[in-house]
N, C-alpha and C positions, 0 to 999 in steps of 0.2 A: 615505117615498115609494119609495126604492130597494127596500125589502123587498117592497112591493106589486108593483112591476115584476118583480122576480125570481120572486115566487110565481106570477104569471100566466105567465111564461115557463116555469116548472117544470110547470105544469098543461098548457100547450100541448105542450111537448116530450114529456111523459110520455104524453099521449094519442096523439101521433104514433108513439112507440115501440111502444105496444100495438098500434096499427093496423098498423104495419110487420110485427110478429110474426104477425098474423092473415093478411095477404095474401102473406107469404113474401118471400124475398130478391130474386128476379127483379123482381117488380112494385114492391117497395119502392124499388129503385134508380130505376126510371122515375118513380114518383110524387114521390119526394123531390127528384130533380134538377129536375123541372119546378116543384115548389113553391118550392124555394130560389132558383131563377133569377127567380121572380116576387116573392117577399117579402123576399129577402135584402137588397136595396138599402134597405129600410126600417129595417134593424137596424144597418147599417154605413155610414159616411160614404163616399159615392161620390167626394167631393173627395179624401179621403185615398188611396183606391184609385187614382184617376187620377194623383195626384201621385206615388205610388210607382212606377207604370208609367213615368212620364216620367223619373224618376230613372234607371231601368234602361235605358230605350231612348230614344236621342236623338231628340227631336221626333217621337214616334209619331203617326200620323194617328188620327182619331176612330174609323174602322172597326177599326183594329188594336186600339185600347184596348177598344172594345165587345166585340170577339171574345174577348179575354182575360178580361174581366170576366164575360161570360156563361158561358164555359167554367168559370171559377173557381167560380161559384155552383152550377153543375151538379155539380162535384166535391164541394163542400161537402155537397150533398144526398145524394150517394151514400155519402160517408163517414158521415153521420149515420145513414142507413138500415143501414149495415153494422155499426154498434155493437151493434145488437140481435142480430146473428148471429156475434159474435166466438167464442162457444162452438163454433159450427159450423166456423169457420176453424181453431180450435185442434185440433179432433178429426180433421179430414180431412188427408190427405197434402198437403204443401206443393206438390208438383208439379201438383196438380189445379187450383190457381189461381195459382201463381207460376212464372215462368221465372227461374231463378237463374243469375247470372253471378258467378263468383268464389267458389263454394262451397268450393273447395280452400283458399282463404285462411282461412275460418272453421275448417276442419279443422286447419290448421297452428297457429292461435291456440289451439285447444282442446288440442292435443297439447303445446304449449309450456308451458302452465300459467302463462303470464305475462299479467297483465291488460293490456288496451288501452283506449283511449278511442274509442268509435264516435261519429262526428258526422254530422249530416244536417240537413235542414230539413223544413218542413211541406208535404210533397208527398203526392200521392194514391196510396194510403192509408197514411199515415206510420206508423200503429200496427202494421202488419204487419211492419215492419222489426225492431223489438224482439222481436216474437213469434217470428220466424224465427230470430233469433240465439239466443234461449233454447232453442228447439226443437232447435237444432243441437248442443246439449250444452254451451254456454258459460255459465258462471256470470255472470249479468248483473244489473245494477241500472239502472233507467231513471229519469232525472231528469225531473220533470214540474212544470208550473205549475198549481196548483189553479184551477178555474173561478171567475170572479168571483161567479157565482150559487151561493150556498152551499146552496140547496135541491137544485140539480142535481149539485153536486160529489160527494156521496156515491155517487150512481149511477155516475158516471164512474170513481171510485176503485175501486168494486167490480168493474166490468168489467175495468179494467186489471190489478188484482191477481189476479183469478181466471183470466183468459184471455189477457192480453197479455204481461205480465212480472211475476212474483210479487214481486220486490223493486222497490218504487216509493219514490222519494225526492223530497220536496217541495223546490222551489227555496228558497233562503234561507240564512241564517247557520247555523242548526241542521242544515239539509240538507247543507251543505258539510262539516260535521264528520262526518256520517254517511257521506258519500261517501268521505272519507279512511279511515274505519274499514273500510269494505267493500273498498276498493282494496288496502289493506295486507294483507287476508286473501285476496287473489287474485281478487276480483270485478271484472270489466270494467264500464265505465260507458258508458251511451248517453245522449246529450243532443242537443237541437236547438240550433243556434247562430244561428238566424235571427230570434229574438225580441228585442225591445228589453228591456234589463235596467236595473234601478236601480243595481246595483253592477257596474260594468264599466269599460271604457275606450272612448274614441271612436276607432273604426277605420274606414277607408274601405270602403264597400260601394257599388259602382257609382259611384265617384268622389265620393261624398258621405259625410260622417262620420256614423256611427251608433253608438250605445251598444251594445257587444258584450261578451258573456261572455268572461272570461279563464280559466275553469275548465280547458279543455283545455291551454292554455299553461302554467298553473300546475303541472299534473300532469306535463307534459313536463319542466319545469325541476326539479321536485322528485324525480321517479322515473325520468327518462330513458326514459319509456315511448313507445310508438308510437301514432299517431293513425290510425284507419281510417275514411275517408269511406264512406258508404253511401247509396245512392240508390234510389228506387222510382218507377215510372211505370205508370199504368194504360194497358194496350194495348187493352182492350175492357171492356165492363161486367163481364165475369167473370174476366178475366185481367190479371195484373200482371207487370212485369219488375222484378226486384230485383237490383241490382248492388253487390257488395262490392268496393271498389277496393283497390289495393295500399296496404299500411300505409306511413305516412310517418314517417321518423326525422328528427329535427332536430339540427343540430350544437349543441354546448354554448354557442357564442358567440351563438346566436340569442336575442333578448330576447323577453319576453312580447308586446311590441308587434309584433315581426317575425312570430312564430308566429300571433298572432291575425289579422293582415293576410293571411297566407298562407291561412288557413282561410276567411276571407271571400272570397278570390279563388276558392277551390274552390267555395264556395257560389254565387257568381256564375255559374260555369260550369254548375252543376246547374240554376239557374233559367233561364238562357238556353236550355239544352237543351230544356226544355219549359215555357215560361212559363204555359201555360194550366192547369197543375196545381199551381202554387204559390199559397199563400194570401196575397194581396196586401192584405188588409184590416187587417193589423197596422200600427199607426202607427210604422213601423220607423225613420224618420228624424226623429222628433220633437225 
């Protein structure tokens, strides 16, 4: 039954991607944002989304929730449309679609030749962060979670490997071993810390416990490396602001729990900064 569902999703998404390519980037964003704001609620539980928003914002009213949810689905749509045009984003100069804050930090990391851990969340359009880091000359490997839909996943992996970040590492035990190998060879790591994980610890996010990855904390403890938060925000349909924040060093006495909590607090600040562009549909506090 699940295979049939995934196959029809594959057919639908494939047709949409072909259609987007035909009508171009500008009109694709418009069509996709309207489409996802209409059909999105049929694919993701609205109860989970509303619950997540309530965890983050104390007693939000209905209008506030609806505004965030509607904006989130529009962001989803624009991201979907932009996947077709990742080759275009890769080819043109970053300054044509990105306002960069903290580029000098990337330059220092590149010159130091010491790998770091870049952390962020699923903000709009999160794929452009790894793309820009790699384009800045930093040897980078991005950790990703394969799509549940195994018909669609090869398409996504192809886009990511060819146009976003060439070194892609699947989450999981084998992936962790690969991350270690790359890091020891001087490759920086980029990962999202906002998804629920099966192997992690319960750490507070918006005053509620959530299963959280400990990969950044483990690398800090093992290699005494720095963690670099990075954030992206869509300013208009065509323009984004990408901010590379100051690298964080942790004292030796900090535990994995301390470090993980600190990074969750940073994630909270990013989400509150622009809640309309974070993906609230993940069952984060399950």
